[in-house]
N, C-alpha and C positions, 0 to 999 in steps of 0.2 A: 374351564374355563374361557376368559371373556378375555376382552383389548379393556378392561379396568386393570384387571390379576395384572397386560405385562406392562403398564403406564405405575404402577405398585411399584415394579419393579424395578421397571427404572427409578426411579424415585431413590428406591432403597440404595444406586448406585451414584448419585448426586447429579442425577440426568431428569428436567422434563418428562414426564409424560403428554404433556400434548402440548403446539405451542399455546407460548403466554400472549390468550384474548385480551387478559383482565389487564396487555400492557402497565405494568406495574415500574413505578420511578426507581428510577439503576441508585444507588450510595456511591458510587463509584467514581472517581474522575481520576486528572494526572497529579502529576506529586507536585504542582504548582498550586493544585483546587481546585482548576479550573473542567471546563465539563469539552470541550469540539476543538479541534485546531483544524486550518489548511493547509491540505497537498492536493497541488497540481505535479499533473505526469507529463508528459512527453519535454520538458526538459533538456535538446538533444547535443549543442552545443553553450559554448563558453554565452556567447552572444545571444543564444533563447534565457538561454539565468538573466544575463544584466536589461532586454527589455520586460523584464518577470519583474525583475527588483523600483528595476525605475515608473513601474503603473503600479505596484504595489506602494509605494512610497508614495504616490502623488493623492491616490485615493486610503489614502492613509490606512491601510488595508492591512494584516500580517497574514503569511506568507510562511508556514512552522515548516513544511515541509515537502523537497523535488523528488521525484523519480525519473531519476537523469538518466543517460543511454537508453533511452529505448531499443535503439532499434540495434544496442552490444556497446556496452566498451571498448572494445576492443579496437574498433572504426574508429576513436578518436587517437589522434599523436596524443607520447605522450609529452606535449607542449599543449598540449589544446583542454587535455582532465589536469596538468598541474595551474591552469591560469581557473577551471571549474572548483576545482579546487578553494582556489586562493578565493576565489567570489564570494562563491556561497562561507566562507570563514570570516571576512569581511561585511556579510550582512546577514548575518549569523543562522542558515536555516539550515540543516537535515537535508544532507540526497544520500534517496541513496538508490545506488545504483545499478542498473542490468547487467549482472557479466553474460559477458561473452566467451567462448562459444555456448549451442547449448544446442537441444535434437532437434533441430529444425532446420540448421547449418552444418547435419550429419548425411553422411550418403545415404543413409538407411531413411528407404518415405512412407512404411510406414503412416506415420502420422500428417503427411498430404491427400492419404483419400481419404474418402467419403465419408468409409465405417469405422476407417483405424486412428481420423482424431478424436474419437471418444476413448480413447485409450489413455490421452493429456500425450504433456509434453514433458514427459522424463524421462529421464538421462540411459546410455543402455553400456553396459556395460562400465571397468573398469578404468576404461585409457578417459574414458569423457569425465568423469569423475574428480580424475586426476587435471585435467586442463580447465574446470571452471575451477580449480578450489587451487590451480596458479593465479588464474587469475585474480582471483579476490585479493590472495596473498600480493599477487599484486596490487591493485589499492593500494589495497592495507597500506604498504607501505610509500603508497604517495600519498598517504593522508586521510582518505574518504575511510569509512565508520558504520556505514549503514549499506549493505544492499539485498535486491530480488531474489526471493529464492520461488522455482514454482513445482519443486519433488521434495516429497517428501524426506526416500534416504538422504535426498541433502541433507536439508533443515537437523534432522541426528544425524552426520556424518559432520557438516559446520559442531552441535553441540559439544559431542564428541571432541573434538579436536579446539576447542574454546574448553573444555576443563583440564586440556590438556598442557597447554600454554603454546599452544599452538596459531592461534590470534586468540585476540588481546581483548581481556570482558567488556573492553566498553563497546567493540564494536555489535548492531544490531540486525538482525535477518528477518526481513520481512515475508510473508506468504504471502504472490501471486494470487488475480481474482485468478490466471489462468487455472492452478491448482486442482479450484472442482469446490473445493467446503463451504459446506451451508447449514448442516449441522454441531446442534450441543456438542453431542460426541464430536465431530470433529473439530469445534474450535477446544473439543477438554484436548487434545487430540493433539494437535499443531502446538500447543500448547505447554507441554507434558516435556516436547523433542525440540522445544530449544526458542519459538514463534516466540521473536519482541513486540509482535501486530501484526497483524492478521486482518487478509482482506476477505470476504466471503462470497457468495456468486452475490451478482451486482439485483436481482430480480428480487429478493425475500422481502415481504411483508415486516409488517413492523412486528407484528408475535414474531414472527419466526427469530427477527434480529434479538429480540426481546429473549426466546432460550439459551440464546449462539454468549446472550450478556448473561445469565442467571450464572451460568458456568463456569467463563475465567473473566480475568480482569484482567489482561492484555487490552491493547484499545485496537475496538473495530476499527475499518475503515471501509464508507459506504462510499458504494456510489450514488451520485446525487442528478450529476446530469450523463451520461454513457454514449458512446459511435453511433450510429448509425446501425451495423454492425451489430452489434451487441442486444437491437432491441431500442436501443434510439428516444431511452426516457429524459422524464426532464422531474426532481420530482422535489423540487424548492420547498414546495407546500408539506411534507411531509419532513423538512429539516427542524421545525421544532422537538414537535414528538419525537425525535431520533435522539435527538440531545435531550430529551428529558427521560426514555426510559434506555439511549445505549450509554450512556455517555462511562468512563473516559469514549472517545468517536474525532476521528479523522472524515472531514470531510471532502470525495474524489469526484476533482471536476476533467472530464472528459468529454468533448463535444466532439462532434468528423467524424466524416464519415465511416471510417475504417483502422483502425491501429494500423494495417500493412500499407494506406495508399502516404499516413503522417505522419509512420517513426521511420524514413526513411533515408539513406546517408544522404539522400540527391534530388530530396524539397528542400527546396529556397533558405540560408534563411532570415529572408523577410517572412516567409510563410506561417517559421515558426514560431518566428519575434512577435507577429499580426496570431497567432491564440493563444501563444502564451498571453500574449496581455487583456484579448478577451476571455481566459478566464480570469482574471482575479479579478472583469469588472464580475462575474459570475459569482466569484467569493465576497463580493461587497453585494451584491443581491441580494446572498443567503445570507448573508448575515443579517442585515436589514431586519429581513423576515424574524429572522428569532428574536431578536432585538423585539421588536412591536408586538410577538407573542409569545415569547416564553424567556422574561426578559430575565427571567433565575437563571436561565446556562449562560455561563461565563467562557468566554472566551479570552485565551491565552496570549499573552503580553510578545509579541517579538523579543526569538530568539532561551525560550528558558533554558533552566541550567539544565534539561534530561535527556536533551537532543542531541541525535547523533552528530555532531555540525566536525565537516573535514576539518585534520588538525597539519597544517600545509607544512 
């Protein structure tokens, strides 16, 4: 047996035997026929959302999806959440909320240790699962239709609950970068477990990303700007090739020093609003680079019909 034998075995079950160094052009796209969309994280409050929408209109660049309440949706009041849903609905923007509580809130602290963090942010026990599912169902009742998931077990559970009617069919689940997946086998697994969209590890090469696209149909959510604490990279000039090889793709824009210092309840609304406006500016820059270098790649218009827009 040699390495070629292993690679052939992979290919027999639908997994690329190697990363796709030839960078094939993807023939897949969003339901509207377009290739890429914009996702902006860290929309923590209704005022942050409003600042982002204002900047999007000023720059005439569509934002299709926001990742909201990274600090945890339970830290917003019902009134704030209702206002958030109404503003997103009016702006025709998909909202993926980060539900809380989650493992970092629990009194088990293995995940906070230097080695324990390697086990990831998984839910511990049945009680934690019931807490987060309760929170998701409560937010669904408020009109939200998209949620961030960091645990494959929770993803499976939510998909099964959707099958029996406990969760509406139009609710979408996005797998977080914190789940730590980055291989074509993982992409295929997550899609089979009910993921509607998938955020792979942020530092994958173009051939590695192409290998993920080869095996799944759900959108890939690719970081093109990322926190210093995650590596602090900027992939603006990779964007034309990411569109070509990974369509359909969401571009994720998340600059800053770290998640912990940026998305917290005590960060001022003015600071969050400024950050949101800067992210929209980066989206405009990315869009310009793609238009000049891969004009075949098309961005979706504002508010395509397949988005998980809140229904307040």
